[in-house]
C-alpha positions as CSV (number, residue, x, y, z in Angstrom):
1,M,0.0,-0.1,0.0
2,Q,1.5,3.3,-1.0
3,R,-0.1,6.8,-0.2
4,S,1.3,10.2,-0.8
5,V,0.2,13.3,1.2
6,G,1.5,16.9,1.2
7,L,3.8,18.3,3.6
8,G,2.0,19.2,7.0
9,V,-1.1,17.1,5.9
10,I,-2.5,14.6,8.4
11,A,-4.0,11.4,6.8
12,N,-5.6,8.6,8.6
13,N,-5.4,5.1,7.3
14,L,-6.9,1.8,8.4
15,L,-4.9,-1.4,7.9
16,T,-6.9,-4.5,8.2
17,V,-4.7,-7.5,9.1
18,D,-6.0,-11.0,9.1
19,P,-5.4,-12.1,12.8
20,R,-3.8,-15.3,11.8
21,M,-0.8,-13.3,10.5
22,L,-0.2,-12.5,14.1
23,A,-0.8,-15.9,15.4
24,I,0.9,-19.3,15.6
25,F,-0.9,-22.6,14.9
26,D,-1.4,-24.7,17.9
27,V,-1.3,-28.3,16.8
28,D,-2.3,-29.7,19.9
29,A,-5.5,-27.5,19.9
30,N,-5.9,-27.8,16.1
31,N,-6.4,-23.9,16.1
32,W,-4.7,-20.5,15.6
33,H,-3.3,-18.9,18.9
34,V,-2.7,-15.2,19.3
35,L,-0.1,-14.9,22.0
36,P,-0.3,-11.9,24.4
37,G,2.1,-9.0,23.7
38,G,3.0,-6.1,21.6
39,F,3.2,-6.1,17.9
40,Q,5.1,-3.3,16.1
41,F,4.1,-1.9,12.7
42,S,6.3,0.5,10.7
43,V,5.6,2.8,7.8
44,A,8.7,3.3,5.7
45,S,9.8,4.3,2.2
46,S,12.7,1.8,2.7
47,S,14.1,-0.4,5.4
48,R,16.5,2.5,6.2
49,D,13.7,5.3,6.2
50,V,11.3,4.4,8.8
51,R,8.8,7.3,9.2
52,L,6.3,6.0,11.7
53,K,5.9,3.1,14.2
54,A,2.9,2.0,15.9
55,T,2.6,-0.6,18.7
56,S,-0.5,-2.7,19.3
57,V,-0.8,-4.8,22.3
58,L,-3.1,-7.9,22.0
59,R,-4.7,-10.1,24.4
60,E,-4.2,-13.9,24.3
61,R,-7.1,-15.7,22.3
62,M,-7.7,-18.6,20.0
63,L,-9.2,-17.9,16.5
64,S,-11.6,-20.1,14.7
65,L,-10.2,-22.3,11.7
66,E,-12.9,-20.8,9.3
67,R,-12.2,-17.7,7.7
68,Q,-14.0,-14.7,9.3
69,S,-16.5,-12.7,7.0
70,E,-15.9,-9.6,9.2
71,P,-12.5,-8.6,10.1
72,Q,-11.6,-9.1,13.7
73,R,-10.9,-5.8,15.7
74,F,-7.6,-5.1,17.3
75,P,-7.0,-2.3,19.9
76,P,-5.9,1.0,18.2
77,P,-2.2,1.2,18.2
78,R,-0.1,3.8,20.0
79,V,1.7,5.8,17.2
80,K,5.2,7.4,17.5
81,S,6.5,9.7,14.8
82,I,10.2,9.1,14.1
83,K,11.0,12.2,12.2
């Protein structure tokens, strides 16, 4: 996803992430398991030019094996501007 905005312009973006991308598969439970803790997301023009970081702290939970028709909501991230 790429988006350009002018200097001094504030833009809000919503990024929907399939929760299985943040989970491990628990073979014993035969289910996806989101471990508790923080996940850091970065916005950058390259790996050397990180412009924004956000951290979202998730609670532990098990996910359904079936694909969700509605995206699951995560707590809003805490955002830290780098530059």
